[in-house]
C-alpha angles and dihedrals in degrees: 000000000000118000112200124183128192118198132170101207101188086217121002093218090053092048092049090054087055093055103267098140098053088048091051093051090047091056092061090219128187091206134011110192111198132190136191096030091169091198143095121230091255089057093060126089122223093257089064096042093046112026118176109305095339132117116218126216113182131181106200124198117242089230112079118247093010138117117314131150139206150173132233116200136159088214128087109237124218089226140002122207124196114199130000100247104277107116097204097048094036087059086062093060099240106143140053123166126187118193130208114178102299097346124095124191114196130194108199133178110194118201124265118225098193099100098064145343087257092058091048089055089049089051090055090049089051093050090049091052098040100051094066089052092054090047093052093045090054092045089056088072095246123141107235138196112188111193121186159096102294093178090219129103106209106202139018090259089060096073135035101228101037096150092056092049103050090110097037130099111266094038103047118133093243092052094047090047089056090059092044089054091048090054104034102035107022094038106234118146129228094225097194091053091047089058098034107029095162102039115125119155091021093056099067119116102174135046129186117245089227121102116338096317096141095041090050093039092237091160147148133226101225101136115086150176104218111186143173114255099257098058092032089061089058095057109124109178142351138201141183109218114222104151089098130025115225094160144349084280127065122226115255116212129192126181116210127196091228137125123218 
């Protein structure tokens, strides 16, 4: 059994202060894919770089206090890749891939476009550059699990206030069409939806800090496990962890009946 967790931490140091590392160790994970580290390597104490029994592979952004992603795993990968080959977006620390034989585990932090029209345009450029990479990776014959903050809610059931967000970043037609193409044409699988096709309020993984969004569960499902069909078919169960709050996102766990 492989246990894979995806967690946007909105600052790894902040999440650690809220108890993230003891929780991680308790889960006995095979992989913890983290996004939005908001830290450079020099900022991180040894307890974060070397938690109990876990190897850490972090892709830091060049800009301080920004973006970044990483993977914890007790296993020793055959290869680790930092970045997907786009110099601009790789400088933002958005991609780590660990490889084991024919299996790739990816931690990916896709851009948000909510802060300005310029960032939305950058998000579109990212999506245009990233899709060919995912296509080629799949064509290579590898089994893939991409975990990450995709910053897109796919369907109306994936966010509480969909009518009020039809013109907002994260639920724009072009963004949602990108996911549809990834699933319907390229052949990746939305693992959570495969296991929980009817879930609505329980599916959310992110809540705005404005108002009483978390208390009222006015959320979005923007954190995913996106997998190739072989390993996706082995997914057994999934959960969104809300008993503790490490971040404005909740960790998403999937257990796969799969051997490394």
